[in-house]
C-alpha positions as CSV (number, residue, x, y, z in Angstrom):
1,M,-61.7,-42.7,-45.1
2,F,-59.0,-40.0,-46.3
3,I,-58.9,-38.6,-42.2
4,I,-57.7,-42.1,-40.8
5,E,-55.1,-41.5,-43.5
6,I,-53.9,-38.2,-42.6
7,F,-53.8,-39.5,-38.8
8,I,-51.7,-42.2,-39.8
9,S,-49.3,-39.4,-41.7
10,I,-49.1,-37.9,-38.8
11,I,-48.5,-40.6,-36.5
12,Y,-45.7,-41.2,-39.1
13,G,-44.1,-37.7,-39.2
14,I,-43.9,-38.0,-35.4
15,I,-41.5,-40.9,-35.3
16,E,-39.6,-39.2,-38.3
17,G,-39.3,-36.6,-35.8
18,I,-38.4,-37.9,-32.7
19,T,-36.0,-41.0,-34.3
20,E,-34.0,-39.3,-37.2
21,W,-32.4,-37.1,-34.2
22,L,-32.2,-39.8,-31.4
23,P,-29.5,-42.2,-32.7
24,I,-32.1,-45.1,-31.9
25,S,-33.3,-45.6,-36.0
26,S,-35.8,-44.3,-37.6
27,T,-35.9,-47.4,-40.2
28,G,-36.1,-49.5,-37.8
29,H,-39.3,-47.9,-36.3
30,L,-41.0,-47.4,-39.4
31,I,-40.5,-50.7,-40.5
32,L,-42.4,-52.0,-37.4
33,I,-45.1,-49.7,-37.4
34,Q,-45.7,-50.4,-40.9
35,D,-47.0,-54.0,-39.7
36,F,-49.9,-52.3,-37.4
37,I,-50.4,-49.0,-39.0
38,Q,-50.5,-49.0,-42.7
39,F,-51.8,-46.4,-45.7
40,K,-54.8,-48.9,-47.7
41,N,-55.1,-47.1,-51.0
42,Q,-51.4,-46.5,-51.1
43,S,-49.0,-48.3,-53.5
44,P,-45.5,-50.0,-52.1
45,A,-43.8,-47.7,-54.5
46,F,-45.2,-44.9,-52.8
47,M,-44.7,-46.2,-49.6
48,E,-41.4,-46.4,-50.2
49,M,-40.7,-42.3,-51.6
50,F,-42.9,-41.4,-48.8
51,N,-40.3,-43.0,-45.8
52,V,-37.6,-41.2,-47.1
53,V,-39.0,-37.9,-48.3
54,I,-40.9,-37.0,-44.5
55,Q,-37.0,-36.5,-43.8
56,L,-37.4,-33.5,-45.3
57,G,-39.4,-32.1,-42.7
58,A,-36.6,-33.2,-40.0
59,I,-34.2,-31.7,-41.9
60,L,-35.7,-28.3,-42.5
61,A,-36.0,-28.4,-38.7
62,V,-32.0,-28.3,-38.5
63,V,-31.7,-25.6,-41.4
64,V,-34.0,-23.4,-39.1
65,I,-32.5,-23.8,-35.4
66,Y,-28.8,-22.9,-37.2
67,F,-29.5,-21.0,-40.1
68,D,-27.5,-18.1,-38.9
69,K,-24.2,-20.8,-37.5
70,L,-24.7,-22.1,-41.3
71,N,-25.5,-19.1,-43.4
72,P,-22.3,-18.0,-44.7
73,F,-24.2,-14.4,-46.0
74,K,-25.5,-13.7,-43.0
75,P,-25.0,-9.8,-42.3
76,G,-22.6,-8.7,-39.5
77,K,-20.6,-11.5,-39.7
78,S,-17.1,-11.1,-39.3
79,A,-14.5,-12.3,-42.2
80,R,-13.1,-14.8,-39.9
81,Q,-16.6,-15.8,-39.2
82,V,-17.6,-16.1,-42.8
83,Q,-14.3,-18.3,-43.3
84,K,-15.3,-20.5,-40.1
85,T,-18.8,-21.0,-41.7
86,W,-17.6,-22.1,-45.2
87,Q,-14.9,-24.5,-43.5
88,L,-18.2,-26.6,-41.8
89,W,-19.6,-26.5,-44.9
90,A,-16.4,-28.0,-46.3
91,K,-16.7,-30.5,-43.4
92,V,-19.6,-31.6,-44.3
93,V,-19.0,-32.3,-47.4
94,V,-15.6,-34.7,-47.1
95,A,-18.0,-35.9,-44.4
96,A,-20.8,-36.7,-46.6
97,L,-19.3,-37.8,-50.0
98,P,-18.8,-41.7,-49.3
99,A,-22.2,-41.9,-48.0
100,A,-23.5,-40.0,-51.2
101,V,-21.3,-42.0,-53.9
102,I,-22.2,-45.7,-52.7
103,G,-25.4,-44.8,-51.6
104,L,-26.1,-43.7,-55.3
105,F,-25.0,-47.1,-56.6
106,L,-25.7,-49.3,-53.7
107,D,-28.8,-48.2,-52.2
108,D,-31.2,-50.6,-53.8
109,W,-29.0,-53.5,-53.3
110,F,-28.9,-52.9,-49.7
111,E,-32.7,-52.4,-49.9
112,A,-33.3,-55.8,-51.2
113,H,-31.2,-57.6,-49.1
114,F,-31.4,-56.1,-45.6
115,Y,-34.7,-54.5,-45.5
116,N,-36.2,-56.8,-43.2
117,L,-37.3,-57.1,-39.4
118,V,-34.0,-59.3,-38.6
119,S,-31.3,-57.8,-40.4
120,V,-32.7,-54.2,-38.8
121,S,-33.0,-55.9,-35.5
122,V,-29.2,-57.3,-35.3
123,M,-28.0,-53.3,-36.5
124,L,-29.8,-52.3,-33.5
125,I,-28.4,-54.5,-30.8
126,V,-24.9,-54.6,-32.2
127,Y,-25.2,-50.1,-32.4
128,G,-26.5,-50.6,-29.1
129,A,-23.9,-52.4,-28.0
130,A,-21.4,-50.6,-29.2
131,F,-22.5,-47.4,-27.7
132,I,-22.7,-49.2,-24.3
133,Y,-19.1,-50.6,-24.6
134,L,-18.0,-46.5,-25.7
135,E,-19.6,-45.0,-22.6
136,R,-18.0,-47.8,-20.3
137,R,-14.5,-47.8,-21.9
138,E,-11.7,-45.9,-19.7
139,H,-12.5,-42.4,-21.1
140,E,-9.2,-39.7,-22.1
141,E,-10.2,-36.1,-22.6
142,P,-12.0,-35.7,-26.3
143,A,-9.5,-34.2,-28.3
144,V,-11.9,-32.3,-30.9
145,T,-14.0,-29.4,-28.1
146,D,-15.6,-27.3,-31.0
147,L,-16.6,-27.8,-34.8
148,A,-13.6,-24.9,-35.7
149,S,-10.9,-27.4,-34.4
150,L,-12.4,-30.9,-36.2
151,P,-9.9,-32.0,-38.7
152,Y,-10.8,-32.5,-42.4
153,K,-9.4,-36.0,-41.6
154,T,-11.9,-36.7,-38.8
155,A,-14.8,-35.4,-40.8
156,L,-14.0,-38.2,-43.6
157,Q,-14.0,-41.1,-40.9
158,I,-17.1,-39.6,-39.5
159,G,-18.3,-39.9,-43.0
160,L,-16.9,-43.2,-43.6
161,F,-18.8,-44.4,-40.9
162,Q,-22.1,-43.1,-42.1
163,V,-21.9,-45.2,-44.6
164,L,-22.5,-48.1,-42.6
165,A,-26.0,-46.4,-41.8
166,L,-26.8,-47.6,-45.4
167,F,-27.3,-50.9,-43.5
168,P,-31.4,-50.3,-42.4
169,G,-31.7,-50.2,-38.4
170,T,-28.0,-48.7,-37.9
171,S,-29.1,-45.2,-37.8
172,R,-27.6,-42.1,-39.7
173,S,-27.1,-40.2,-36.6
174,G,-26.5,-43.5,-34.7
175,A,-23.5,-44.4,-36.8
176,T,-21.5,-40.7,-37.2
177,I,-21.5,-40.6,-33.3
178,V,-20.2,-44.1,-32.8
179,G,-17.6,-42.9,-35.7
180,G,-16.9,-39.3,-33.7
181,L,-17.0,-40.7,-30.3
182,L,-14.0,-43.7,-31.9
183,N,-12.3,-40.6,-32.7
184,G,-11.8,-38.6,-29.9
185,V,-14.6,-36.3,-30.6
186,S,-16.6,-35.0,-28.0
187,R,-20.6,-35.6,-27.9
188,S,-22.0,-32.2,-28.3
189,V,-19.6,-31.8,-30.9
190,V,-19.9,-34.8,-33.0
191,T,-24.0,-34.6,-32.0
192,E,-24.2,-30.9,-33.6
193,F,-22.3,-32.3,-36.6
194,T,-24.5,-35.5,-37.4
195,F,-27.1,-32.8,-37.6
196,Y,-25.3,-30.7,-40.4
197,L,-24.4,-33.8,-41.7
198,G,-27.9,-34.7,-42.6
199,I,-28.5,-31.8,-44.6
200,P,-26.9,-32.8,-47.7
201,I,-27.4,-36.7,-46.9
202,M,-31.5,-36.4,-46.3
203,F,-31.9,-33.6,-49.1
204,G,-30.0,-35.9,-51.5
205,A,-31.8,-39.3,-50.8
206,S,-35.2,-37.7,-50.7
207,G,-34.5,-35.9,-54.1
208,W,-33.1,-39.6,-55.7
209,K,-36.7,-41.7,-54.1
210,I,-38.5,-38.9,-55.7
211,L,-36.9,-38.9,-59.0
212,K,-37.0,-42.8,-59.1
213,F,-40.5,-42.7,-58.3
214,I,-41.2,-40.1,-61.0
215,K,-38.8,-42.5,-63.3
216,N,-41.0,-45.5,-63.0
217,G,-43.6,-44.6,-64.3
218,N,-45.7,-43.3,-61.0
219,G,-47.9,-39.9,-60.1
220,L,-48.5,-38.3,-57.0
221,G,-52.1,-37.1,-57.1
222,F,-53.3,-34.0,-54.1
223,G,-54.0,-36.4,-51.5
224,Q,-50.6,-38.1,-52.1
225,I,-49.2,-35.0,-51.7
226,F,-51.3,-33.7,-49.1
227,L,-50.4,-36.6,-47.1
228,L,-46.6,-36.0,-47.3
229,L,-46.7,-32.3,-46.7
230,V,-48.5,-33.4,-43.5
231,A,-46.1,-36.1,-42.4
232,M,-43.2,-33.2,-43.1
233,G,-44.8,-31.3,-41.2
234,V,-45.3,-32.8,-38.3
235,A,-41.7,-34.2,-38.9
236,F,-40.5,-30.1,-38.4
237,G,-42.5,-30.0,-35.4
238,V,-41.8,-32.6,-33.8
239,S,-37.6,-32.1,-34.7
240,L,-37.5,-28.6,-33.6
241,V,-38.5,-30.1,-29.8
242,V,-35.9,-33.2,-30.3
243,I,-32.9,-31.6,-31.7
244,R,-33.1,-29.0,-28.6
245,F,-33.5,-31.7,-26.0
246,L,-30.5,-34.2,-27.4
247,T,-28.0,-31.1,-27.8
248,D,-29.2,-30.4,-23.9
249,Y,-29.1,-33.5,-23.2
250,V,-25.2,-34.4,-24.3
251,K,-23.9,-31.8,-22.2
252,K,-24.7,-34.0,-19.1
253,H,-25.3,-37.2,-20.7
254,D,-23.9,-40.2,-22.2
255,F,-25.7,-41.9,-24.8
256,T,-26.0,-45.2,-22.6
257,I,-29.4,-44.9,-22.2
258,F,-29.9,-45.1,-25.8
259,G,-28.0,-48.4,-26.1
260,K,-30.2,-50.0,-23.8
261,Y,-33.1,-48.8,-25.2
262,R,-31.2,-50.1,-29.1
263,I,-30.6,-53.3,-27.7
264,G,-34.3,-53.5,-26.2
265,L,-35.8,-53.1,-29.1
266,G,-34.0,-55.0,-31.3
267,G,-34.8,-58.0,-29.2
268,V,-38.6,-56.9,-29.7
269,L,-37.8,-57.1,-32.8
270,L,-36.4,-60.4,-33.2
271,V,-39.2,-62.1,-31.4
272,Y,-41.9,-60.5,-33.4
273,A,-40.2,-61.4,-36.6
274,A,-39.5,-65.6,-34.8
275,I,-43.3,-65.3,-34.0
276,K,-44.4,-64.2,-37.3
277,A,-42.6,-66.7,-39.6
278,L,-43.9,-69.2,-36.9
279,M,-47.0,-67.9,-38.2
280,G,-46.4,-68.6,-41.5
């Protein structure tokens, strides 16, 4: 029944809205849930596209929340504020380029070789351990405590870490946050920059998946479009809450809890993968 597929879309939207912004890997959660909750009448090609395109709902939440800050044409902005806005966009572009270029050519290769439970589990655990290590080491005062003072070189270095998110299970936000912390960026600044960095990356990835879907001879029916819109709408609403939560959370707490969660989830997925293999 179509009503069941709508319900499944809602579940996917909730998971996307939560896991896209918390550094816990949306891919890892989607891979796990696909083994238990699946659309019965949708092709693998549609699901591959669906899992990426629903990110548009999540990224639209960033645009809405930070619209005034991101809009250089906002009436009332001073010349200095307009300049800072353009500089922010320039840093976002610099940081987005590595993942955009490499992803364009190697996305299919990464997906073919690493989109599986074992690979995702390993990356969950590795980055979970990285979070815990980074938060337990001796801390110096962050060198970058506001976005305006984020150097272009540091933005590029964060972008290079984002390339690692091409490995499923890494988490785009997790990779960029680790990159920022290693380069002396404060938690609140790297978290906010991660939100902005998702705009070109996620719009680009969604557009690319749609083009590939159509290029391969697939079409979208009304029902499929509706399922996409439902999941995107739910992801948008949930993201509004999660983004505000994470922004407030990192002002008072570190990322240790997310590291522990990643290690726990990675362990569960490894056990689950072993059970599946034993059961044939």
